[in-house]
PQR file of N, CA, C, O and H, with PARSE charges and radii, in Angstrom:
ATOM      1  N   MET A   1     251.803  87.556  50.461 -0.4000 1.5000
ATOM      2  CA  MET A   1     250.495  87.104  51.529 -0.0000 2.0000
ATOM      3  C   MET A   1     249.424  87.178  50.571  0.5500 1.7000
ATOM      4  O   MET A   1     248.469  86.480  50.911 -0.5500 1.4000
ATOM      5  N   LEU A   2     249.302  87.657  49.728 -0.4000 1.5000
ATOM      6  CA  LEU A   2     247.978  88.006  48.721 -0.0000 2.0000
ATOM      7  C   LEU A   2     248.005  86.732  47.979  0.5500 1.7000
ATOM      8  O   LEU A   2     247.042  85.975  47.855 -0.5500 1.4000
ATOM      9  H   LEU A   2     250.077  88.224  49.452  0.4000 1.0000
ATOM     10  N   GLN A   3     249.488  86.515  47.372 -0.4000 1.5000
ATOM     11  CA  GLN A   3     250.143  85.588  46.255 -0.0000 2.0000
ATOM     12  C   GLN A   3     249.913  84.295  46.624  0.5500 1.7000
ATOM     13  O   GLN A   3     249.711  83.536  45.675 -0.5500 1.4000
ATOM     14  H   GLN A   3     250.269  87.130  47.473  0.4000 1.0000
ATOM     15  N   ASN A   4     249.869  83.612  48.171 -0.4000 1.5000
ATOM     16  CA  ASN A   4     249.805  82.502  48.123 -0.0000 2.0000
ATOM     17  C   ASN A   4     248.579  82.742  49.608  0.5500 1.7000
ATOM     18  O   ASN A   4     249.010  83.087  50.708 -0.5500 1.4000
ATOM     19  H   ASN A   4     250.034  84.228  48.941  0.4000 1.0000
ATOM     20  N   PRO A   5     247.529  82.565  49.431 -0.5600 1.5000
ATOM     21  CA  PRO A   5     246.592  82.490  50.179  0.2800 2.0000
ATOM     22  C   PRO A   5     246.501  80.997  50.980  0.5500 1.7000
ATOM     23  O   PRO A   5     246.889  79.923  50.522 -0.5500 1.4000
ATOM     24  N   ARG A   6     245.919  81.216  52.221 -0.4000 1.5000
ATOM     25  CA  ARG A   6     245.964  80.064  52.892 -0.0000 2.0000
ATOM     26  C   ARG A   6     244.948  78.838  52.532  0.5500 1.7000
ATOM     27  O   ARG A   6     245.120  77.632  52.707 -0.5500 1.4000
ATOM     28  H   ARG A   6     245.604  82.089  52.593  0.4000 1.0000
ATOM     29  N   ARG A   7     243.742  79.593  51.926 -0.4000 1.5000
ATOM     30  CA  ARG A   7     242.652  78.746  51.491 -0.0000 2.0000
ATOM     31  C   ARG A   7     242.135  79.318  50.181  0.5500 1.7000
ATOM     32  O   ARG A   7     242.627  80.417  49.925 -0.5500 1.4000
ATOM     33  H   ARG A   7     243.602  80.573  51.784  0.4000 1.0000
ATOM     34  N   TRP A   8     241.193  78.814  49.207 -0.4000 1.5000
ATOM     35  CA  TRP A   8     240.668  79.910  48.613 -0.0000 2.0000
ATOM     36  C   TRP A   8     239.233  79.204  48.304  0.5500 1.7000
ATOM     37  O   TRP A   8     239.138  77.984  48.172 -0.5500 1.4000
ATOM     38  H   TRP A   8     240.793  77.921  49.415  0.4000 1.0000
ATOM     39  N   ASP A   9     237.693  80.440  48.160 -0.4000 1.5000
ATOM     40  CA  ASP A   9     236.621  80.227  48.299 -0.0000 2.0000
ATOM     41  C   ASP A   9     236.031  80.439  46.870  0.5500 1.7000
ATOM     42  O   ASP A   9     236.456  81.367  46.182 -0.5500 1.4000
ATOM     43  H   ASP A   9     237.770  81.432  48.266  0.4000 1.0000
ATOM     44  N   PRO A  10     235.141  79.667  46.446 -0.5600 1.5000
ATOM     45  CA  PRO A  10     234.843  78.575  46.740  0.2800 2.0000
ATOM     46  C   PRO A  10     236.043  76.998  46.846  0.5500 1.7000
ATOM     47  O   PRO A  10     236.117  76.059  47.638 -0.5500 1.4000
ATOM     48  N   ALA A  11     236.807  77.391  45.609 -0.4000 1.5000
ATOM     49  CA  ALA A  11     237.665  76.552  45.327 -0.0000 2.0000
ATOM     50  C   ALA A  11     238.968  77.523  44.676  0.5500 1.7000
ATOM     51  O   ALA A  11     238.978  78.705  44.334 -0.5500 1.4000
ATOM     52  H   ALA A  11     236.747  78.155  44.965  0.4000 1.0000
ATOM     53  N   GLU A  12     240.114  76.403  44.670 -0.4000 1.5000
ATOM     54  CA  GLU A  12     241.323  77.314  43.771 -0.0000 2.0000
ATOM     55  C   GLU A  12     241.221  77.521  42.569  0.5500 1.7000
ATOM     56  O   GLU A  12     240.710  76.472  42.177 -0.5500 1.4000
ATOM     57  H   GLU A  12     240.106  75.443  44.948  0.4000 1.0000
ATOM     58  N   PRO A  13     241.370  78.229  41.604 -0.5600 1.5000
ATOM     59  CA  PRO A  13     241.547  78.358  40.708  0.2800 2.0000
ATOM     60  C   PRO A  13     242.326  77.263  39.520  0.5500 1.7000
ATOM     61  O   PRO A  13     243.481  76.985  39.841 -0.5500 1.4000
ATOM     62  N   THR A  14     241.968  76.792  38.557 -0.4000 1.5000
ATOM     63  CA  THR A  14     242.488  75.554  38.203 -0.0000 2.0000
ATOM     64  C   THR A  14     244.195  75.818  37.284  0.5500 1.7000
ATOM     65  O   THR A  14     245.132  75.019  37.279 -0.5500 1.4000
ATOM     66  H   THR A  14     241.030  77.018  38.296  0.4000 1.0000
ATOM     67  N   ASP A  15     244.139  77.067  36.648 -0.4000 1.5000
ATOM     68  CA  ASP A  15     244.887  77.766  36.029 -0.0000 2.0000
ATOM     69  C   ASP A  15     245.400  79.041  36.810  0.5500 1.7000
ATOM     70  O   ASP A  15     244.812  79.680  37.682 -0.5500 1.4000
ATOM     71  H   ASP A  15     243.378  77.716  36.652  0.4000 1.0000
ATOM     72  N   ASP A  16     246.979  79.291  36.123 -0.4000 1.5000
ATOM     73  CA  ASP A  16     247.550  80.493  36.355 -0.0000 2.0000
ATOM     74  C   ASP A  16     247.012  81.826  36.077  0.5500 1.7000
ATOM     75  O   ASP A  16     247.078  82.875  36.717 -0.5500 1.4000
ATOM     76  H   ASP A  16     247.457  78.772  35.414  0.4000 1.0000
ATOM     77  N   ALA A  17     246.372  81.469  34.777 -0.4000 1.5000
ATOM     78  CA  ALA A  17     245.792  82.869  34.369 -0.0000 2.0000
ATOM     79  C   ALA A  17     244.560  83.186  35.086  0.5500 1.7000
ATOM     80  O   ALA A  17     243.935  84.237  34.945 -0.5500 1.4000
ATOM     81  H   ALA A  17     246.319  80.617  34.257  0.4000 1.0000
ATOM     82  N   HIS A  18     244.299  82.391  35.726 -0.4000 1.5000
ATOM     83  CA  HIS A  18     242.417  82.645  36.303 -0.0000 2.0000
ATOM     84  C   HIS A  18     242.802  83.057  37.954  0.5500 1.7000
ATOM     85  O   HIS A  18     242.019  83.387  38.845 -0.5500 1.4000
ATOM     86  H   HIS A  18     244.807  81.537  35.840  0.4000 1.0000
ATOM     87  N   LYS A  19     243.951  82.943  37.994 -0.4000 1.5000
ATOM     88  CA  LYS A  19     244.568  82.975  39.603 -0.0000 2.0000
ATOM     89  C   LYS A  19     245.392  84.416  39.381  0.5500 1.7000
ATOM     90  O   LYS A  19     245.660  84.870  40.493 -0.5500 1.4000
ATOM     91  H   LYS A  19     244.587  82.675  37.270  0.4000 1.0000
ATOM     92  N   GLN A  20     245.783  85.112  38.520 -0.4000 1.5000
ATOM     93  CA  GLN A  20     246.759  86.228  38.120 -0.0000 2.0000
ATOM     94  C   GLN A  20     245.559  86.981  37.995  0.5500 1.7000
ATOM     95  O   GLN A  20     245.682  88.130  38.418 -0.5500 1.4000
ATOM     96  H   GLN A  20     245.565  84.743  37.617  0.4000 1.0000
ATOM     97  N   GLN A  21     244.383  86.678  37.524 -0.4000 1.5000
ATOM     98  CA  GLN A  21     243.009  87.906  37.512 -0.0000 2.0000
ATOM     99  C   GLN A  21     242.298  88.192  38.934  0.5500 1.7000
ATOM    100  O   GLN A  21     242.066  89.313  39.386 -0.5500 1.4000
ATOM    101  H   GLN A  21     244.283  85.744  37.180  0.4000 1.0000
ATOM    102  N   VAL A  22     242.097  87.369  39.346 -0.4000 1.5000
ATOM    103  CA  VAL A  22     241.865  86.877  40.699 -0.0000 2.0000
ATOM    104  C   VAL A  22     242.498  87.870  41.580  0.5500 1.7000
ATOM    105  O   VAL A  22     241.757  88.738  42.041 -0.5500 1.4000
ATOM    106  H   VAL A  22     242.285  86.458  38.979  0.4000 1.0000
ATOM    107  N   PHE A  23     243.926  87.889  41.934 -0.4000 1.5000
ATOM    108  CA  PHE A  23     244.817  88.648  42.023 -0.0000 2.0000
ATOM    109  C   PHE A  23     244.626  90.113  41.842  0.5500 1.7000
ATOM    110  O   PHE A  23     244.418  90.917  42.751 -0.5500 1.4000
ATOM    111  H   PHE A  23     244.528  87.184  41.560  0.4000 1.0000
ATOM    112  N   GLU A  24     244.715  90.360  40.635 -0.4000 1.5000
ATOM    113  CA  GLU A  24     244.388  91.404  39.949 -0.0000 2.0000
ATOM    114  C   GLU A  24     243.079  92.374  40.468  0.5500 1.7000
ATOM    115  O   GLU A  24     243.030  93.558  40.804 -0.5500 1.4000
ATOM    116  H   GLU A  24     244.884  89.707  39.897  0.4000 1.0000
ATOM    117  N   ASP A  25     242.082  91.345  40.377 -0.4000 1.5000
ATOM    118  CA  ASP A  25     240.836  92.105  40.626 -0.0000 2.0000
ATOM    119  C   ASP A  25     240.676  92.344  42.079  0.5500 1.7000
ATOM    120  O   ASP A  25     239.895  93.229  42.432 -0.5500 1.4000
ATOM    121  H   ASP A  25     242.122  90.384  40.105  0.4000 1.0000
ATOM    122  N   LEU A  26     241.399  91.579  43.062 -0.4000 1.5000
ATOM    123  CA  LEU A  26     241.650  92.097  44.547 -0.0000 2.0000
ATOM    124  C   LEU A  26     242.223  92.947  45.010  0.5500 1.7000
ATOM    125  O   LEU A  26     242.055  93.350  46.161 -0.5500 1.4000
ATOM    126  H   LEU A  26     242.032  90.860  42.776  0.4000 1.0000
ATOM    127  N   ALA A  27     243.199  93.491  44.016 -0.4000 1.5000
ATOM    128  CA  ALA A  27     244.274  94.649  44.072 -0.0000 2.0000
ATOM    129  C   ALA A  27     243.424  96.212  43.690  0.5500 1.7000
ATOM    130  O   ALA A  27     243.516  97.309  44.241 -0.5500 1.4000
ATOM    131  H   ALA A  27     243.336  93.164  43.081  0.4000 1.0000
ATOM    132  N   ASN A  28     242.797  95.867  42.808 -0.4000 1.5000
ATOM    133  CA  ASN A  28     242.114  96.896  42.205 -0.0000 2.0000
ATOM    134  C   ASN A  28     241.323  97.317  43.408  0.5500 1.7000
ATOM    135  O   ASN A  28     241.658  98.323  44.034 -0.5500 1.4000
ATOM    136  H   ASN A  28     242.722  94.975  42.361  0.4000 1.0000
ATOM    137  N   SER A  29     240.144  96.490  43.810 -0.4000 1.5000
ATOM    138  CA  SER A  29     239.449  96.410  44.343 -0.0000 2.0000
ATOM    139  C   SER A  29     240.420  97.402  46.263  0.5500 1.7000
ATOM    140  O   SER A  29     240.076  98.391  46.911 -0.5500 1.4000
ATOM    141  H   SER A  29     239.872  95.673  43.302  0.4000 1.0000
ATOM    142  N   LEU A  30     241.111  96.825  46.358 -0.4000 1.5000
ATOM    143  CA  LEU A  30     241.795  96.948  47.751 -0.0000 2.0000
ATOM    144  C   LEU A  30     241.935  98.689  47.245  0.5500 1.7000
ATOM    145  O   LEU A  30     241.420  99.653  47.811 -0.5500 1.4000
ATOM    146  H   LEU A  30     241.391  96.021  45.832  0.4000 1.0000
ATOM    147  N   SER A  31     242.555  98.688  46.363 -0.4000 1.5000
ATOM    148  CA  SER A  31     243.704  99.967  45.840 -0.0000 2.0000
ATOM    149  C   SER A  31     242.306 101.317  46.047  0.5500 1.7000
ATOM    150  O   SER A  31     242.412 102.395  46.633 -0.5500 1.4000
ATOM    151  H   SER A  31     242.974  97.904  45.904  0.4000 1.0000
ATOM    152  N   ALA A  32     240.862 100.641  45.205 -0.4000 1.5000
ATOM    153  CA  ALA A  32     239.865 101.575  45.212 -0.0000 2.0000
ATOM    154  C   ALA A  32     239.616 102.415  46.327  0.5500 1.7000
ATOM    155  O   ALA A  32     239.682 103.634  46.489 -0.5500 1.4000
ATOM    156  H   ALA A  32     240.776  99.765  44.729  0.4000 1.0000
ATOM    157  N   LYS A  33     239.186 101.056  47.364 -0.4000 1.5000
ATOM    158  CA  LYS A  33     238.483 101.513  48.598 -0.0000 2.0000
ATOM    159  C   LYS A  33     239.468 101.890  49.355  0.5500 1.7000
ATOM    160  O   LYS A  33     239.101 102.281  50.463 -0.5500 1.4000
ATOM    161  H   LYS A  33     239.132 100.067  47.233  0.4000 1.0000
ATOM    162  N   THR A  34     240.601 101.915  49.158 -0.4000 1.5000
ATOM    163  CA  THR A  34     241.910 102.676  50.097 -0.0000 2.0000
ATOM    164  C   THR A  34     241.873 103.890  49.455  0.5500 1.7000
ATOM    165  O   THR A  34     242.133 104.767  50.279 -0.5500 1.4000
ATOM    166  H   THR A  34     240.899 101.597  48.257  0.4000 1.0000
ATOM    167  N   LEU A  35     241.685 104.306  48.452 -0.4000 1.5000
ATOM    168  CA  LEU A  35     241.453 105.489  47.707 -0.0000 2.0000
ATOM    169  C   LEU A  35     240.412 106.546  48.536  0.5500 1.7000
ATOM    170  O   LEU A  35     240.690 107.564  49.169 -0.5500 1.4000
ATOM    171  H   LEU A  35     241.473 103.594  47.783  0.4000 1.0000
ATOM    172  N   ASP A  36     239.316 106.002  48.319 -0.4000 1.5000
ATOM    173  CA  ASP A  36     238.064 106.744  49.072 -0.0000 2.0000
ATOM    174  C   ASP A  36     238.172 106.684  50.170  0.5500 1.7000
ATOM    175  O   ASP A  36     237.788 107.709  50.734 -0.5500 1.4000
ATOM    176  H   ASP A  36     239.091 105.175  47.804  0.4000 1.0000
ATOM    177  N   ILE A  37     238.682 105.620  51.056 -0.4000 1.5000
ATOM    178  CA  ILE A  37     239.140 105.983  52.432 -0.0000 2.0000
ATOM    179  C   ILE A  37     239.553 107.436  52.959  0.5500 1.7000
ATOM    180  O   ILE A  37     239.028 108.280  53.685 -0.5500 1.4000
ATOM    181  H   ILE A  37     238.994 104.788  50.598  0.4000 1.0000
ATOM    182  N   ALA A  38     241.055 107.288  52.057 -0.4000 1.5000
ATOM    183  CA  ALA A  38     241.811 108.213  52.097 -0.0000 2.0000
ATOM    184  C   ALA A  38     241.470 109.756  51.684  0.5500 1.7000
ATOM    185  O   ALA A  38     242.148 110.708  52.070 -0.5500 1.4000
ATOM    186  H   ALA A  38     241.481 106.602  51.467  0.4000 1.0000
ATOM    187  N   THR A  39     240.430 109.854  50.923 -0.4000 1.5000
ATOM    188  CA  THR A  39     239.807 110.668  50.122 -0.0000 2.0000
ATOM    189  C   THR A  39     238.968 111.410  51.275  0.5500 1.7000
ATOM    190  O   THR A  39     239.178 112.547  51.696 -0.5500 1.4000
ATOM    191  H   THR A  39     239.880 109.081  50.609  0.4000 1.0000
ATOM    192  N   SER A  40     237.857 110.413  51.741 -0.4000 1.5000
ATOM    193  CA  SER A  40     236.727 110.748  52.711 -0.0000 2.0000
ATOM    194  C   SER A  40     237.847 111.650  53.952  0.5500 1.7000
ATOM    195  O   SER A  40     237.656 112.862  54.057 -0.5500 1.4000
ATOM    196  H   SER A  40     237.686 109.488  51.399  0.4000 1.0000
ATOM    197  N   ARG A  41     238.802 111.090  54.701 -0.4000 1.5000
ATOM    198  CA  ARG A  41     239.236 111.147  55.780 -0.0000 2.0000
ATOM    199  C   ARG A  41     240.028 112.988  55.151  0.5500 1.7000
ATOM    200  O   ARG A  41     239.991 113.859  56.020 -0.5500 1.4000
ATOM    201  H   ARG A  41     238.958 110.106  54.615  0.4000 1.0000
ATOM    202  N   VAL A  42     240.631 113.393  53.796 -0.4000 1.5000
ATOM    203  CA  VAL A  42     241.274 114.410  53.790 -0.0000 2.0000
ATOM    204  C   VAL A  42     239.913 115.341  53.618  0.5500 1.7000
ATOM    205  O   VAL A  42     239.961 116.458  54.131 -0.5500 1.4000
ATOM    206  H   VAL A  42     240.661 112.685  53.090  0.4000 1.0000
ATOM    207  N   ARG A  43     238.982 115.038  53.087 -0.4000 1.5000
ATOM    208  CA  ARG A  43     237.932 115.736  53.173 -0.0000 2.0000
ATOM    209  C   ARG A  43     237.334 116.464  54.329  0.5500 1.7000
ATOM    210  O   ARG A  43     237.169 117.684  54.344 -0.5500 1.4000
ATOM    211  H   ARG A  43     238.943 114.130  52.669  0.4000 1.0000
ATOM    212  N   ALA A  44     236.907 115.361  55.643 -0.4000 1.5000
ATOM    213  CA  ALA A  44     236.617 115.415  56.419 -0.0000 2.0000
ATOM    214  C   ALA A  44     237.618 115.853  57.841  0.5500 1.7000
ATOM    215  O   ALA A  44     237.222 115.942  59.003 -0.5500 1.4000
ATOM    216  H   ALA A  44     237.042 114.370  55.631  0.4000 1.0000
ATOM    217  N   GLU A  45     238.771 116.043  57.409 -0.4000 1.5000
ATOM    218  CA  GLU A  45     239.508 116.368  58.494 -0.0000 2.0000
ATOM    219  C   GLU A  45     240.225 117.388  57.949  0.5500 1.7000
ATOM    220  O   GLU A  45     241.193 117.669  58.656 -0.5500 1.4000
ATOM    221  H   GLU A  45     239.093 115.971  56.465  0.4000 1.0000
ATOM    222  N   ARG A  46     240.116 118.130  56.851 -0.4000 1.5000
ATOM    223  CA  ARG A  46     240.875 119.194  56.400 -0.0000 2.0000
ATOM    224  C   ARG A  46     241.382 120.253  57.442  0.5500 1.7000
ATOM    225  O   ARG A  46     240.879 120.356  58.561 -0.5500 1.4000
ATOM    226  H   ARG A  46     239.330 117.902  56.276  0.4000 1.0000
ATOM    227  N   MET A  47     242.618 121.185  56.903 -0.4000 1.5000
ATOM    228  CA  MET A  47     243.044 121.898  58.261 -0.0000 2.0000
ATOM    229  C   MET A  47     242.332 122.815  57.779  0.5500 1.7000
ATOM    230  O   MET A  47     241.649 122.896  56.758 -0.5500 1.4000
ATOM    231  H   MET A  47     243.026 121.102  55.994  0.4000 1.0000
ATOM    232  N   PRO A  48     242.554 123.489  58.597 -0.5600 1.5000
ATOM    233  CA  PRO A  48     242.424 125.197  58.784  0.2800 2.0000
ATOM    234  C   PRO A  48     243.074 125.649  57.744  0.5500 1.7000
ATOM    235  O   PRO A  48     244.245 125.352  57.508 -0.5500 1.4000
ATOM    236  N   GLY A  49     242.285 126.495  56.955 -0.4000 1.5000
ATOM    237  CA  GLY A  49     243.069 127.466  56.305 -0.0000 2.0000
ATOM    238  C   GLY A  49     243.001 126.705  54.753  0.5500 1.7000
ATOM    239  O   GLY A  49     242.616 127.419  53.827 -0.5500 1.4000
ATOM    240  H   GLY A  49     241.334 126.737  57.148  0.4000 1.0000
ATOM    241  N   MET A  50     243.215 125.864  54.576 -0.4000 1.5000
ATOM    242  CA  MET A  50     243.165 124.688  53.529 -0.0000 2.0000
ATOM    243  C   MET A  50     241.926 125.572  52.394  0.5500 1.7000
ATOM    244  O   MET A  50     240.878 126.041  52.837 -0.5500 1.4000
ATOM    245  H   MET A  50     243.528 125.284  55.328  0.4000 1.0000
ATOM    246  N   ALA A  51     242.275 125.640  51.115 -0.4000 1.5000
ATOM    247  CA  ALA A  51     241.277 126.184  50.161 -0.0000 2.0000
ATOM    248  C   ALA A  51     240.192 125.191  50.064  0.5500 1.7000
ATOM    249  O   ALA A  51     240.597 124.029  50.049 -0.5500 1.4000
ATOM    250  H   ALA A  51     243.127 125.258  50.755  0.4000 1.0000
ATOM    251  N   VAL A  52     238.683 125.383  49.981 -0.4000 1.5000
ATOM    252  CA  VAL A  52     237.984 124.955  49.659 -0.0000 2.0000
ATOM    253  C   VAL A  52     237.536 124.578  48.163  0.5500 1.7000
ATOM    254  O   VAL A  52     237.827 125.278  47.193 -0.5500 1.4000
ATOM    255  H   VAL A  52     238.354 126.327  49.993  0.4000 1.0000
ATOM    256  N   GLY A  53     236.833 123.453  48.093 -0.4000 1.5000
ATOM    257  CA  GLY A  53     236.680 122.996  46.348 -0.0000 2.0000
ATOM    258  C   GLY A  53     237.946 123.031  45.913  0.5500 1.7000
ATOM    259  O   GLY A  53     237.921 123.696  44.878 -0.5500 1.4000
ATOM    260  H   GLY A  53     236.596 122.884  48.881  0.4000 1.0000
ATOM    261  N   VAL A  54     239.103 122.657  46.152 -0.4000 1.5000
ATOM    262  CA  VAL A  54     240.281 122.914  45.476 -0.0000 2.0000
ATOM    263  C   VAL A  54     240.243 120.879  45.178  0.5500 1.7000
ATOM    264  O   VAL A  54     241.145 120.331  44.543 -0.5500 1.4000
ATOM    265  H   VAL A  54     239.122 122.116  46.993  0.4000 1.0000
TER
END
């Protein structure tokens, strides 16, 4: 699905190298945001008895 978007905004890149860079940047951004959310949830929903500051 990410490799074949329905549309590009503002316009579709003209070469494959640029398209690949767009995909890599998007994947990196999604990965970083997912890690941030997961880290926040683990810290916020820490189970009782879990070591603090680890």
